[in-house]
Every structure is written in C-alpha cells, then in structure tokens.
C-alpha positions in Angstrom: -11.8 -15.0 7.4 -14.4 -15.1 5.7 -14.4 -11.4 3.3 -18.0 -10.1 2.6 -18.3 -8.6 -0.6 -18.7 -4.8 -0.9 -22.2 -4.1 -3.1 -21.9 -1.5 -5.5 -24.3 0.8 -6.6 -25.0 0.6 -10.2 -26.3 3.6 -12.4 -29.7 4.4 -11.9 -29.4 4.0 -8.3 -29.2 7.1 -5.8 -26.7 7.4 -2.8 -27.4 9.6 0.0 -26.6 12.9 -0.9 -24.6 16.2 1.2 -27.4 18.8 2.1 -26.5 22.4 2.4 -24.6 25.0 1.3 -21.0 23.5 0.0 -18.8 25.3 2.5 -20.6 23.4 5.2 -20.8 20.2 3.5 -16.6 20.6 2.9 -16.5 20.9 6.4 -18.3 17.9 7.5 -16.9 16.1 5.3 -13.8 18.0 6.4 -14.9 16.7 9.8 -15.0 13.3 9.4 -11.6 12.2 8.2 -9.7 10.7 11.7 -7.7 13.7 13.4 -4.5 11.7 13.1 -5.2 11.9 9.0 -6.0 15.1 9.5 -2.9 16.4 11.6 -0.5 14.2 8.6 -1.7 16.6 6.0 -1.7 19.7 8.2 1.9 18.9 9.0 2.3 17.6 4.4 0.9 21.5 4.2 3.7 23.3 6.6 6.6 20.4 5.1 6.3 21.7 1.4 5.8 25.3 2.8 10.1 24.6 4.5 11.2 22.3 1.5 10.5 26.3 -0.5 13.1 28.3 1.2 15.1 24.8 2.2 16.4 24.5 -1.8 17.2 27.4 -3.1 15.8 28.3 -6.2 17.0 25.8 -9.7 18.4 23.4 -6.3 15.9 21.1 -8.4 15.9 18.6 -11.6 15.4 21.7 -14.7 13.9 24.2 -12.8 15.0 27.5 -15.3 13.3 25.4 -17.8 10.2 25.0 -16.3 9.7 28.4 -15.9 10.9 29.7 -19.6 8.0 27.4 -21.3 5.8 28.7 -18.4 6.6 32.5 -19.0 6.7 30.9 -23.5 2.8 29.6 -22.4 2.3 33.0 -21.1 3.3 35.0 -24.2 2.8 33.0 -26.7 5.6 32.3 -27.4 4.3 28.3 -26.8 1.5 28.2 -28.9 0.4 26.0 -30.6 3.7 24.0 -29.0 6.9 24.4 -30.2 8.8 21.7 -31.9 11.8 19.4 -30.5 14.3 22.2 -30.9 12.4 25.1 -31.1 12.7 26.7 -27.9 15.5 28.7 -26.8 15.9 28.9 -23.7 15.6 32.9 -22.3 18.3 34.5 -20.2 15.8 36.1 -18.2 14.8 33.2 -16.1 18.3 33.0 -14.6 17.7 36.0 -12.3 15.6 33.5 -10.3 18.2 32.0 -9.0 21.3 32.6 -6.8 23.4 29.3 -6.8 24.8 26.7 -9.7 22.3 24.4 -11.6 25.4 22.6 -12.4 26.1 19.5 -9.5 28.0 20.7 -6.5 31.7 18.3 -5.2 30.7 18.8 -2.0 29.2 22.5 0.0 27.9 25.7 -2.0 27.0 27.6 1.3 25.2 31.6 0.2 26.4 33.4 3.1 23.9 36.2 4.9 26.8 38.9 4.3 26.3 37.9 0.4 22.7 38.7 0.6 21.4 41.1 -2.3 18.6 42.9 -1.1 15.0 41.5 -1.9 14.3 44.6 -3.4 17.3 45.4 -5.5 17.5 41.6 -7.3 17.1 40.7 -10.5 14.0 41.6 -12.5 13.0 38.8 -15.6 13.5 42.0 -17.6 17.0 43.2 -16.4 18.6 40.0 -16.5 17.9 39.8 -20.5 13.8 39.0 -20.6 13.1 36.7 -23.4 16.6 37.7 -25.3 17.5 33.8 -26.0 20.5 32.0 -23.3 24.0 31.3 -24.6 25.7 29.2 -23.4 29.5 29.4 -21.5 30.3 25.5 -22.0 30.8 24.9 -25.9 31.1 28.2 -28.2 30.0 31.7 -27.2 27.1 31.6 -29.9 26.2 28.1 -28.1 22.1 29.0 -27.9 20.4 26.7 -25.4 17.5 24.8 -26.3 14.8 24.1 -23.9 15.0 20.2 -24.6 11.4 20.2 -22.2 9.2 20.7 -25.4 9.2 17.3 -24.9 6.6 16.9 -23.3 2.9 17.6 -23.2 1.5 21.2 -22.7 -1.0 20.8 -19.9 0.9 21.8 -17.2 2.5 25.0 -18.5 -1.1 26.1 -20.0 -2.2 25.9 -16.4 0.6 27.2 -14.8 0.8 30.6 -17.1 -3.0 32.2 -16.7 -1.0 33.2 -12.3 1.3 35.8 -14.5 -1.3 37.5 -15.5 -2.8 38.5 -12.4 0.8 40.2 -11.2 1.1 43.5 -11.5 4.5 43.9 -12.9 5.6 40.8 -12.8 8.6 41.6 -15.7 10.1 44.0 -13.5 9.4 42.5 -9.8 12.3 40.7 -8.4 12.7 37.8 -10.1 13.1 35.6 -7.6 9.8 36.5 -6.3 8.0 34.6 -8.6 10.0 31.8 -8.6 9.1 31.4 -5.2 5.3 31.9 -5.6 4.9 28.6 -8.4 6.8 27.3 -5.8 3.8 27.6 -3.2 1.8 26.6 -6.6 3.1 23.8 -6.9 3.1 23.1 -2.9 -0.8 23.3 -3.4 -1.0 20.9 -6.2 0.8 18.3 -4.0 -1.4 18.8 -1.0 -4.0 16.0 -1.4 -1.5 13.0 -2.1 -1.9 11.8 1.6 -5.6 11.9 1.7 -5.7 10.1 -2.0 -3.6 7.2 -0.4 -5.8 7.2 3.6 -8.8 6.3 0.6 -6.6 3.8 -1.2 -6.1 2.7 1.8 -9.5 2.6 2.7 -10.5 1.6 -0.6 -8.9 -1.7 -0.5 -10.0 -2.9 2.4 -7.6 -1.9 5.2 -8.8 -0.2 9.1 -8.8 3.3 9.2 -5.2 3.0 11.9 -3.2 1.2 9.3 -4.8 3.1 5.8 -3.4 6.6 8.3 -0.2 4.7 8.5 0.1 4.6 4.9 -0.3 8.2 4.1 2.1 8.6 7.1 3.9 6.8 4.5 4.6 9.9 2.4 6.6 12.1 4.9 9.2 9.4 5.4 10.2 10.5 1.5 11.7 13.6 1.6 13.0 13.7 -1.8 8.1 13.9 -2.7 9.0 17.7 -0.8 12.5 18.7 -2.6 10.6 18.0 -5.7 6.9 19.4 -4.1 8.0 21.9 -3.3 9.9 23.0 -6.6 8.3 24.1 -9.5 8.1 20.8 -11.5 5.4 19.4 -13.9 5.9 16.1 -11.5 3.7 17.5 -9.5 0.8 17.8 -11.8 1.5 14.2 -12.7 2.2 12.2 -9.6 -1.8 13.3 -8.2 -3.6 12.8 -11.4 -1.8 8.7 -10.9 -2.5 8.9 -7.6 -6.8 9.2 -7.8 -6.0 7.2 -11.6 -4.3 4.6 -8.8 -7.5 5.1 -6.2 -10.0 4.9 -9.1 -8.7 1.2 -10.5 -8.6 -0.5 -7.1 -12.3 0.7 -6.9 -13.1 -0.4 -10.2 -10.8 -3.8 -9.6 -13.3 -4.6 -6.9 -16.8 -3.7 -8.7 -17.3 -0.2 -8.9 -18.6 0.1 -13.1 -20.2 2.2 -12.9 -20.0 4.9 -16.1 -19.9 7.9 -14.0 -16.5 5.9 -12.6 -15.5 5.2 -15.6 -15.7 8.7 -17.3 -13.8 10.2 -14.4 -10.8 7.8 -14.4 -10.7 8.5 -18.1 -11.1 12.6 -17.5 -7.7 12.0 -15.0 -5.9 9.9 -17.1 -6.1 12.1 -20.3 -5.2 14.7 -18.2 -2.2 12.3 -16.7 -1.2 11.9 -20.7 -0.8 15.5 -21.2 1.3 16.1 -18.2 4.2 14.0 -19.0 5.4 10.5 -20.8 5.5 8.1 -17.2 1.6 7.8 -17.4 2.1 5.7 -20.7 1.7 2.5 -18.8 -2.6 4.0 -18.1 -3.5 1.5 -20.3 -2.4 -1.8 -19.3 -3.5 -0.8 -15.1 -6.6 0.3 -16.5 -7.5 -2.5 -18.6 -6.6 -5.5 -15.7 -8.8 -3.2 -13.6 -11.7 -3.6 -15.7 -10.5 -7.2 -16.6 -10.1 -8.3 -12.6 -13.5 -5.6 -12.3 -15.0 -8.1 -15.4 -14.2 -11.3 -13.7 -16.2 -10.1 -10.7 -19.4 -8.8 -12.2 -19.4 -9.6 -15.6 -18.2 -8.8 -18.8 -21.6 -6.9 -19.8 -21.0 -4.3 -17.0 -17.6 -4.0 -17.5 -17.4 -3.2 -21.1 -19.4 -0.2 -21.2 -17.0 1.5 -18.8 -14.2 0.4 -19.4 -14.3 1.5 -22.9 -16.4 5.3 -22.0 -13.1 5.5 -19.1 -10.5 4.3 -22.3 -11.7 6.6 -25.2 -12.2 9.6 -22.2 -9.1 9.8 -21.9 -7.4 9.2 -25.6 -9.8 11.8 -26.4 -7.5 14.2 -23.6 -4.3 13.2 -23.9 -3.4 9.4 -25.5 -3.6 11.3 -29.1 -0.5 13.6 -28.4 1.8 9.6 -28.5 0.1 9.3 -31.5 0.9 12.6 -32.3 4.4 12.3 -31.7 4.9 9.4 -33.2 3.3 10.1 -36.7 4.8 13.9 -36.6 8.6 12.3 -35.8 8.3 8.8 -35.6 8.5 8.2 -31.6 6.5 8.6 -29.1 9.2 10.9 -27.0 11.5 13.0 -29.0 14.2 14.5 -27.9 13.3 18.1 -27.2 16.4 19.4 -27.9 16.6 19.1 -32.1 13.8 18.0 -34.6 15.6 15.7 -36.4 16.1 12.7 -33.7 19.2 11.2 -33.4 19.9 8.2 -34.7 21.0 5.2 -31.4 24.6 3.8 -32.1 24.6 1.5 -29.3 28.6 1.1 -28.0 28.0 -2.6 -25.4 25.6 -4.7 -24.3 23.9 -6.1 -22.1 26.6 -9.1 -21.8 29.5 -6.7 -21.3 28.1 -4.1 -18.6 24.8 -4.5 -17.7 25.8 -5.8 -14.4 27.9 -2.8 -13.9 24.7 -0.6 -14.9 21.9 -2.8 -12.8 24.1 -1.9 -9.9 24.7 1.5 -10.7 20.7 2.0 -11.4 19.9 -0.1 -8.5 22.9 2.5 -6.0 21.5 6.1 -7.6 17.9 5.0 -8.3 17.8 4.0 -4.6 19.4 7.2 -3.0 17.6 9.7 -5.3 14.1 7.9 -4.0 14.6 8.6 -1.2 16.7 11.9 -0.6 18.5 13.7 -2.8 20.0 17.1 -0.9 22.4 18.3 -3.4 25.8 17.3 -3.4 27.7 14.7 -5.0 30.4 13.4 -2.2 27.4 12.7 0.5 27.5 11.4 3.8 28.1 7.4 4.4 24.3 7.3 6.7 22.8 8.2 3.9 23.5 4.8 2.2 22.4 3.2 4.6 19.6 5.4 5.6 17.8 4.7 2.7 18.9 1.1 2.0 17.1 0.0 5.1 14.0 2.1 4.3 13.7 0.1 1.3 14.4 -2.8 3.0 11.9 -2.2 5.6 9.4 -1.6 2.9 9.9 -5.1 1.2 9.3 -7.1 4.1 5.8 -5.3 4.9 5.2 -5.7 0.8 6.1 -9.4 1.4 4.1 -10.2 4.6 1.6 -8.2 2.5 1.5 -10.5 -0.3 1.7 -13.6 2.5 -0.9 -12.6 4.2 -3.2 -11.6 1.3 -4.9 -8.2 2.7 -5.6 -6.9 0.5 -6.2 -8.6 -1.6 -3.8 -10.8 -4.1 -5.5 -9.5 -6.9 -5.6 -5.7 -5.2 -2.1 -5.7 -4.1 -0.9 -6.6 -8.1 -2.6 -3.6 -9.2 -1.3 -1.9 -6.4 2.4 -2.8 -7.4 2.0 -1.9 -11.0 1.9 1.5 -11.1 5.6 1.2 -9.1 7.1 -1.6 -11.4 5.8 0.1 -14.8 7.5 2.9 -13.2 10.4 1.5 -13.3 10.6 -0.2 -16.4 10.1 2.7 -17.8 13.0 4.7 -16.2 15.5 1.1 -16.7 14.9 1.3 -20.5 15.6 5.3 -21.2 18.8 4.7 -18.7 20.4 1.6 -20.2 19.8 3.5 -23.5 21.3 6.1 -23.0 24.7 3.7 -21.0 24.6 1.5 -24.1 25.6 4.6 -26.0 28.2 6.9 -23.1 28.8 3.5 -20.6 27.7 5.9 -18.1 24.8 6.6 -16.0 22.0 9.0 -16.3 18.9 10.1 -16.0 18.1 8.0 -12.9 15.8 10.1 -11.2 14.6 8.2 -8.0 11.8 11.6 -8.6 10.3 9.4 -11.3 8.8 7.1 -9.0 6.9 9.1 -6.3 3.6 8.5 -9.0 4.0 4.8 -7.8 4.5 5.9 -3.3 1.0 5.5 -3.0 0.1 1.9 -4.1 3.8 1.0 -2.7 2.6 2.6 0.7 -0.9 0.9 1.1 1.6 -3.2 0.4 4.4 -1.6 3.0 2.2 -1.8 5.7 -1.1 -3.5 5.0 1.1 -7.5 5.9 2.1 -5.8 9.1 -0.9 -4.1 10.6 -2.8 -7.4 9.8 -0.2 -9.7 12.2 -0.3 -6.9 14.6 -4.2 -7.3 14.6 -5.6 -5.5 17.6 -1.4 -3.7 18.0 -1.8 -2.5 14.3 -2.9 0.8 16.3 0.8 1.1 17.2 1.4 1.2 13.0 1.0 5.0 12.3 3.2 6.4 15.6 5.8 3.4 13.9 5.3 4.4 11.0 5.6 8.6 11.6 8.9 8.1 13.9 10.1 6.9 10.9 9.6 9.1 8.5 10.9 11.8 10.9 13.9 10.1 11.3 13.7 10.1 7.1 12.8 13.6 7.2 14.8 15.6 9.8 18.2 13.5 7.9 16.7 15.0 4.7 17.1 18.0 6.2 20.1 18.4 8.1 21.9 17.3 5.0 19.9 20.0 2.4 20.7 22.7 6.0 24.7 21.2 5.8 25.3 21.4 1.8 23.3 25.5 1.0 23.0 26.8 4.5 25.4 25.6 7.4 28.8 27.9 8.1 31.9 26.3 8.2 32.0 26.9 12.1 28.2 24.8 12.3 26.6 27.3 13.7 22.8 26.5 13.5 21.4 30.2 14.2 23.9 31.3 11.7 22.7 29.2 8.8 18.8 30.0 9.8 20.5 33.6 9.1 22.2 32.6 5.9 18.5 30.4 5.1 16.2 33.5 5.9 18.5 36.6 4.4 18.3 34.5 0.9 14.3 33.7 0.9 11.6 35.3 -1.2 9.6 35.4 2.0 9.7 37.7 4.6 11.8 36.1 7.8 8.6 36.3 10.0 6.6 34.6 7.8 9.6 31.6 7.0 10.1 31.9 10.9 6.1 31.2 11.5 6.2 28.5 9.4 8.9 26.3 11.1 7.1 27.4 14.2 3.8 26.2 13.1 5.6 23.0 11.2 7.6 21.8 15.3 3.8 22.7 17.1 1.4 20.5 14.4 4.8 18.0 14.9 4.2 17.7 18.7 0.3 17.8 18.4 0.4 15.0 15.1 2.5 12.5 17.8 0.2 13.3 20.3 -2.6 12.4 18.2 -1.0 9.5 17.6 -0.5 8.7 20.7 -3.7 9.3 22.2 -5.4 6.7 19.1 -3.1 3.9 20.7 -5.5 3.9 23.7 -8.5 3.5 21.6 -9.7 0.2 19.9 -9.1 -0.1 16.5 -12.2 1.1 14.3 -12.8 -0.2 10.9 
C-alpha cells in the first residue's frame, strides 16, 4: 500500500492555536488522548510511587553520592563544579540509608521490630553533616571521593533548590529528604509513556499499536527501580526520549526552525546531564540528512545548523572543556591526575569471556535487578525470553517495513550507540582487571522508546485488524514481568523466613519514610488502576482500530 506523505507546515504557516484558559487547554489535550493511554499513564505513575518504598533507601546505584552532590550544590560547595577528586563524600548523607550499599549475597531482611521510630531517625547533622566520610575499607584515614563529579552539573543544580523550601532540612530525619527526592525523580519520569506513544504515532503506527508501544515500558521493572530513586538518569532518559521523538519528526520532513531549536535545547540539556548523551550529534545529523533527501538540502541545512549550534552552546561545550582540562572527554572522578591505562589482556585472549559476561549481565540487569547476587533461575529465563520476544518483534518490523526502514534505523540508533558506549567502557575495565564491571542495564534505558516502537510495529502490521489485541497482550506480558520483579525484590528486603506476605508488608511499612496509611492507599490505587486499565483494553478489543 502506498504511503501518502504528510505535509509539514513551513515557518511562515500558522497551525490552529488552542483557544481558552491554559488549564482548559491542557484538560482538552489530556482528554484527546486514548483512554487506554491515560490509564497507562496513571498506572505508570503509581508504579513509580510503589517502587520508591519497595527498594530501601540507597539500594539504588550511587544514591548516597547523588544526594551528597545535591546538598553540595545547595550549600554552594559545588559552585563552581568540583574538579575530579575535588569533592569528598559527606558523612551526613548516610543518615538516609538503613541497609548496606554493598553487594547482598542473598537476602537483607529489614524487620519491623528493628525499625527506628520515624521521629527518632537520624538527621543529616546528627550523622556528621558535611564532615568527610571515612571508609572502613583500607587505612582508617581513607576518605571517600565523590566520583560523580565526572558528570556535568545540570541534574544537581536543578535538584538543589528543593532544599530551600524544606524548613530545617538538616535537622529532619534524613530518610524523609531521600524519600522526597525519590518522589521528585519519579515526576521527571512521568512523561515517558506519552513520549513513546507520540513517537509511535509520529512514524505512522496506528493508535492501538502506539498504545502497545507505550505499554512496553511497563515490562521493564528496572526502569521503575531507577525512576523511583535519586539518580541523574531520571533527567537524562526523558530528555533523550524527547530528542528521539523530534529526530523522528525531522527525518519525516519537519525542517522548521522551531523544531530545530527545540531539538537543540533538549539535546543541549541532555549533554549537560550525562556523557551517555554524546551520541546525539550523530543521530541529529543523520536525521537532518534523511530530511534533506525528503525535502531539500537548502531547507534542512539551516534547521540542522541551528539544532547543532544550540546543543553545543547549552551542553556540548562541557565535553570539549573536559578534553582540554583533563585530556579525556569522561574523566575519572576520583582523582585529578587521570590514571594511565595498562592493559593486561587482549580481545583475542579473553574477548569471548568478556562478551559472554557482557551479554548475560546487561540483559538481566536491563530488565530487572532485585539487588542480590544470588538470584533464582526463573529471572534468567524470564529476561532471556523477554529479550527474544523483543528481537523477534524488531525483526518483523524490519521485514514488514512498518515503520519505514529509514525511520526504523533512526529509532534503533540510540540503543545501538548506548550499547557501544557501554561495551567500550566495560572492555576498558576488563582489559585492565579481567573482571566484569560497569555492566549496568540502566545505561540503555534512554534507548527504550525507539526499541519499544520497533518491537511492536511489525507485529501490528501482521495482525492487521486484529492489532487491537496487541496492547492487551503487551500489558499482560508486562504484568508478569512486574510481578516477578516485585516479588523477587520483596523477598530480598522484606519477606520473613516464614514467607508471611502480610508480615513482609508490615516490615515495609515500618521502615518507609511515608505514613503507612498513605503507602497502603497508593497500593490500593495501583490495584484498582490495573483492573481499570485491563478493562479499558478489553473494551478496545471490541472496537475498530483507529488510525
């Protein structure tokens, strides 16, 4: 079937404007979304809230280090941004955690009987405030540098002002401050399913298939683990999702200066958040090259130059600065004198071992990482099966060319680039110490929007009129993945040896910084929303597919 190209208005043309008060306009736009998508967005939000208490504080990657830099930015100790090795971890931040931040072999149950009363929990000042933290590992005087100064400062500068509106935050139980920041990080991740839906629609997929693409997000419990913790990934992921959406729009012929400027702003902010955004010049450039073929070089060049220029002025300069000051784009944050790379192996010697560890660990940690080293075999089986289903879906999309091949390649590029960045860093460490390190599945989450669209596009094309079943099937599979991830995590931290589920819930409520009634209310809301979402999708099955 021949696809009719969509006309893109020029800068001089005006689109119909929404009329009415801003609140009314936003409400109208919300109601214009499919009911199933709105239910998914609410479900997404409630899952993020539940995950803020499912994982104990500081059982998320580098959470105390992120909190330390937020406080340093608030107090002015991180203005200007510290050089590598120039920031020592403070003792006060450890008041927010109640369980080890190291590896847990099997379980680390937090019993309600040992939970401090909420009003008696340590504050930042009681735990030592800004006094440097001394590690118990190594010599007694070993101070711990905050290696996260290797990242750009945007996330921390955005988070820091929140402390200004919390009265006497230094003297409050610090677990409340961590809980507040977990909630704020969840807010950053709220738009992700909507961006995925809009991305699928942008490349020409039907409403039903686009809703299924948004539902793919719920199949990745790891995203909710990271999204509900204090982590700069939670600013990076939605920013990169936004750049993927705008790049797809550009590739389909949108060469307006307004689009180029907006793309440049999002890309620049992402570049000022984390080094994983360094692939953006490549994807943006390819997007405008495709646009030049579909329109003309004369029309695409000004918008592309504007996007690149704005991105560099906002965030790209940071990486040039690193190269000039430290001799590398991504410095080691622990020391000003950058370590010299000494290789002890070659790819020919141990490359197959490294590749096996890389594939196994990244695949499992991408989907779910409950937090202990010894995980049941069922998680390995489930994550492998999930990856195989996604790969089959991507293959079908490439075969059916729905979306078009050029669009599909652009959608896949963020994930491909992120895998390449992760592999390069992992191999660098392996070649020095011959052990896996840095294999975090969360580094790939910014590639999920494009991957989700590719996973469902071809399946929807093959299903034809039966594609209205696709969102229901995706959400069903997502439910199984979430149940598995939540149950395994619950077993690591909360479930007593007796297996008493209500006893485990009592443990969770006792240690939570939030009032127990509020946590239970959110959980009940989650169950009700799950039922309502499935009910809506079942009703959609009986309706014709909207295009």
